VOGU-3710 file (C-alpha; in Angstrom, 3 decimals, decimal comma):
1> msafddmlel> -21,260/-5,272/-3,871  -20,681/-3,399/-0,606  -17,297/-2,143/0,516  -17,333/-4,859/3,172  -17,949/-7,639/0,631  -15,196/-6,379/-1,651  -12,684/-6,043/1,182  -13,675/-9,500/2,400  -12,515/-10,883/-0,936  -9,225/-8,978/-0,703
11> spwmraldat> -8,401/-9,419/2,993  -8,015/-13,047/4,153  -7,867/-12,025/7,837  -11,458/-10,780/7,629  -12,686/-14,295/6,894  -11,350/-15,405/10,293  -13,729/-13,055/12,134  -16,857/-14,470/13,742  -20,421/-13,612/12,744  -20,777/-10,812/15,291
21> qharmredlv> -17,524/-9,192/14,170  -18,564/-9,520/10,510  -21,875/-7,831/11,245  -20,186/-4,959/13,086  -17,690/-4,382/10,275  -20,395/-4,552/7,595  -22,338/-1,880/9,480  -19,404/0,418/10,271  -17,173/0,182/7,177  -17,581/3,251/4,939
31> errvacggfv> -16,508/3,545/1,310  -15,376/6,727/-0,380  -14,278/7,274/-3,948  -11,217/9,488/-4,265  -10,294/11,137/-7,553  -6,794/10,918/-9,002  -4,620/13,329/-7,026  -7,136/13,585/-4,208  -6,331/13,134/-0,552  -7,251/9,827/1,057
41> crkgepvehw> -5,990/11,296/4,350  -3,971/14,335/5,363  -0,912/14,921/7,480  -1,682/16,507/10,842  -5,337/15,505/11,005  -6,764/13,429/13,888  -6,634/9,720/13,084  -10,254/8,602/13,215  -10,142/5,709/10,720  -8,073/2,717/9,680
51> igvieglvki> -7,848/2,812/5,898  -7,955/0,062/3,256  -7,622/0,178/-0,534  -10,374/-1,616/-2,450  -9,386/-0,407/-5,912  -6,682/1,962/-7,140  -3,290/2,918/-5,765  -2,385/5,221/-2,852  0,909/7,006/-2,290  1,986/7,518/1,329
61> ssvsaggkpv> 4,104/10,661/1,394  5,014/13,852/3,209  6,271/17,336/2,393  8,730/19,211/4,603  8,205/22,778/5,775  10,621/23,794/3,036  8,569/22,064/0,364  10,737/18,959/-0,120  8,590/15,880/-0,829  9,332/12,303/0,205
71> tftgvapggw> 7,414/9,144/-0,683  7,413/6,342/1,888  5,513/3,614/0,060  2,543/2,786/-2,128  -0,533/0,864/-1,019  -2,127/-1,492/-3,538  -5,576/-3,172/-3,455  -6,069/-5,330/-0,393  -3,672/-3,236/1,669  -4,518/-1,446/4,905
81> fgegsmlkde> -2,553/1,372/6,515  -2,599/3,706/9,504  -2,634/1,127/12,283  0,513/2,604/13,850  -1,115/6,002/14,279  -4,276/4,331/15,577  -2,318/2,445/18,225  -0,311/5,503/19,307  -3,271/7,909/19,237  -1,338/10,712/17,563
91> prrydgvalr> -2,025/13,053/14,626  -1,336/11,557/11,215  2,267/12,040/10,114  1,814/11,623/6,365  -0,497/12,269/3,452  -2,299/9,527/1,570  -2,795/10,566/-2,063  -4,665/8,613/-4,739  -2,446/8,068/-7,786  -5,567/7,161/-9,755
101> esriaylprt> -9,285/7,123/-9,079  -9,586/4,827/-6,070  -12,165/3,122/-3,873  -11,162/3,491/-0,240  -12,555/1,741/2,850  -12,602/3,591/6,183  -13,020/1,655/9,425  -13,842/3,880/12,445  -11,443/4,031/15,385  -14,068/2,637/17,762
111> tfqwlldtsi> -14,493/-0,471/15,594  -10,738/-0,892/15,249  -10,338/-0,764/19,028  -13,251/-3,176/19,505  -11,613/-5,696/17,162  -8,393/-5,398/19,166  -10,354/-6,294/22,277  -12,390/-9,152/20,777  -10,474/-10,843/17,940  -7,303/-12,927/18,235
121> afnrylliql> -7,242/-13,205/14,423  -7,239/-9,424/14,092  -4,410/-9,037/16,601  -2,375/-11,700/14,809  -2,913/-9,914/11,498  -1,777/-6,573/12,952  1,377/-8,186/14,380  2,268/-9,595/10,953  1,355/-6,311/9,254  3,553/-4,213/11,530
131> nerlgqfigt> 6,487/-6,613/11,127  6,176/-6,623/7,336  5,860/-2,846/7,235  8,981/-2,443/9,375  10,894/-4,699/6,994  9,578/-2,689/4,064  10,758/0,611/5,507  14,190/-0,789/6,384  14,434/-1,958/2,788  13,439/1,496/1,565
141> veidrllgpd> 16,274/3,109/3,512  18,694/0,617/1,966  17,366/1,346/-1,509  17,682/5,113/-1,150  21,181/5,025/0,313  22,900/2,116/-1,425  21,250/1,284/-4,737  20,961/2,846/-8,170  17,811/3,771/-10,114  17,257/0,385/-11,784
151> arvarclaql> 17,354/-1,370/-8,419  15,039/1,261/-6,929  12,418/0,416/-9,529  12,926/-3,328/-9,012  12,604/-3,111/-5,219  9,621/-0,767/-5,444  7,729/-3,302/-7,560  8,776/-6,169/-5,299  7,367/-4,314/-2,292  4,003/-3,929/-4,014
161> fnpllypglg> 3,881/-7,691/-4,574  4,142/-8,515/-0,873  1,267/-11,027/-0,430  0,937/-10,253/3,289  0,606/-6,496/2,851  -1,296/-6,546/-0,447  -3,138/-9,868/-0,788  -5,388/-8,545/-3,555  -2,698/-8,607/-6,255  -1,998/-11,293/-8,814
171> rkleisqgei> 1,097/-11,318/-11,002  -0,003/-8,270/-13,000  -0,050/-4,816/-11,478  -1,926/-2,052/-13,253  0,514/0,778/-12,721  1,821/3,419/-15,086  5,441/4,427/-15,456  4,506/7,841/-14,117  3,058/6,225/-10,982  6,233/4,197/-10,473
181> gyltglsrqr> 8,096/7,476/-10,821  6,038/9,012/-8,013  6,853/6,051/-5,754  10,584/5,978/-6,541  11,329/9,667/-7,013  12,524/9,046/-10,589  11,447/10,611/-13,867  9,101/8,701/-16,139  11,893/8,410/-18,721  14,286/6,919/-16,176
191> vnqalrrleg> 11,624/4,478/-15,004  11,121/3,384/-18,608  14,849/2,652/-18,965  14,839/0,628/-15,745  11,777/-1,383/-16,760  13,282/-2,218/-20,135  16,464/-3,443/-18,456  14,507/-5,569/-15,967  12,408/-6,930/-18,823  15,548/-7,747/-20,766
201> igllkvdygg> 16,868/-10,006/-18,018  13,536/-11,766/-17,602  12,304/-10,375/-14,285  9,129/-8,772/-15,614  7,104/-8,013/-18,716  6,064/-4,478/-19,565  2,415/-4,413/-20,635  0,181/-1,604/-21,775  -0,816/0,204/-18,593  0,900/-2,217/-16,264
211> vtvlsvdglr> 3,638/-4,672/-15,391  3,554/-8,461/-15,139  6,102/-9,695/-12,626  7,833/-12,939/-13,598  10,146/-13,211/-10,574  9,360/-11,359/-7,352  12,487/-12,837/-5,726  14,571/-11,658/-8,655  13,261/-8,109/-8,271  13,803/-8,216/-4,524
221> efed> 17,442/-9,285/-4,939  18,323/-7,164/-7,979  21,225/-4,741/-7,626  22,668/-2,277/-10,147
//
């Protein structure tokens, strides 16, 4: 299947586009495969594409001039990112790094702008996306400043199960403990301890190579 067809399955807003808009996206959408550890996009580069995740997992992060890294969020299948930079027409302010081999969809700036001009459904989706992302980042600040490591893991997983930002996920997320560590800034060993505690109180089930979430609300409200 084409990148367009696969993203159509993952992104409900795309089904609201008309035939002309579908045809334009099918023609313009480009897929790239990015190896584990490879750059999906780079900080400081011109923003020429809106980016969606078809398969895999992408870490949105940055490194200071002094070499200190910070992770802002992860983007799971069905998620799109970079619309803020597209709207502001500024250089990208973060790196996108594949945490595993990933299939990435790139929509050119000209097509993005054309959809803004022609599609009410697209504009409505962007409004919801920006609002959800703002809430996510406010929550991240709260996590980093107020909560302990177990709650950081719980909230990180809850964020990845946001059905508006990442509609392609079911109840099981294929994510390793090392990948959760990258997203939370914790060691793999500390992530393992947190997952076992959360499993013990019935919020999730630790599977081989992934996590099955039993209560998204419980993870979202968990505190150490």
